[in-house]
Steps between C-alpha positions, in 0.01 A plus 500: 500500500262796401153365571183648355269675743122440508225626706235263633131566583204299591233416247209746504324721257569856631331815362835656402694192404646660185660766718656234712668341188607828353661619821683164566636520146608864551678404822729279298370159583567228235190292580180490702375160644167413639369192689190300390250362746133403504436850654715696248553449127868573433468517124209724511689731741804499266278586204360805691849602634659459158277743321713773651837370395711475186801283583443357847515119506248295698494171691206308648625295798353257516196318365432158677485213257308301753216748458513603140589304183748629249215559265320732740832681585556551121150645462565749786832598354350562159216705667755724673632616166851571628804495264642147479848613550420709810303240695643203696239253596579333827347168614537278803384167616245644747367263757604193306880545547526278182813511295316322216222754498750785455701323238184428291368837561805673372499282200142574414549875563795505258261369229207741597712809566783506250748775573393573858773451760390240756586498868470227764462554872756298703538464868654151552804344319316268275272772356811732461678227303190451287464871446852515366409225254192659351445872596629841369485634858469358856293689757604474868288628779571538866860416463813639674807574293688186626214286378480688175872412432418133559199512270711665226747211509212250464349693214826509320547123550158437348562729205841344437367148505233605251760683275314823552608854591444550878168686562507828682421492877229736596460563872192663666638698797219623729585868569353721758614860572402774758352462841370157585698339227620204694153429630357498151770253385445268799116524443550390142711207611240394742237521248687268269596257772133469579418396139719189486751285686746543222531868560546453875757234428693721255500783758628262783771362269631851443530587871148630575597870463371753262543415135505807292582861578354732762634850523339731744624815325443621153863552423581339152856438599398284792258297287766449232728355758239276629418363154869464407538135623204393277631693195831313535356161424211539257432632152177686583406642830124560538450768767172365620346790688316470834315831515299601799195556283405358154507834314700595194667773697609256770646254246677781332653626832682166533585493123652858528721399800620182336543644147811365322783740458612576143707219360395256776287281274 
């Protein structure tokens, strides 16, 4: 397996966003993914970052269907003015946890956004199976390699039952490097656990230890080794940075250490 390598950032309009996109592209990444929250517009962020690129692919992961209708999502996608073939639009059930909401949402987005690859966020087995049935990509978050392998099987089962090609599996891997790396990773886990019982439950089911990568040095070889178990079971690894500060330079420091080697994508 030769997975694609993506870099992941938080949604925010930064003064030198175009430089961030251009340098991520020059480092050899295949894609750049951004989250989407009430506090940060992922599609607007991608529009700003994308202005400095020529071939980098993009993904928004993910927009909650419990908060925004497919029509609103489609309007936002059109406003971002990103090339159709370079943007994967990711959606999730949000607070509803409804399979029907996701199934209907993907169906409507197919009509509203023809040509755009569509992704579904999946944590549990039922959503993973559904994602295999309807999506072009499946986004996993806060998931260890062993659980990713299980999700991959469920996705393939869903796709096979629907007579479809198996969607690619995209995994967000929280990645911190340098002094204080493990503290940043654990703080991020604590923040998510406080947001909902489903996150705390997912962490507990996976042993309660750190999920992601924390390398206290800035040695690229050490980081490559830490990411290897994730790369062995997914189609796209999103190196979701955890910088000490929210500056373009801090994001690019992580991107530089984790940059894919030639031929790794």
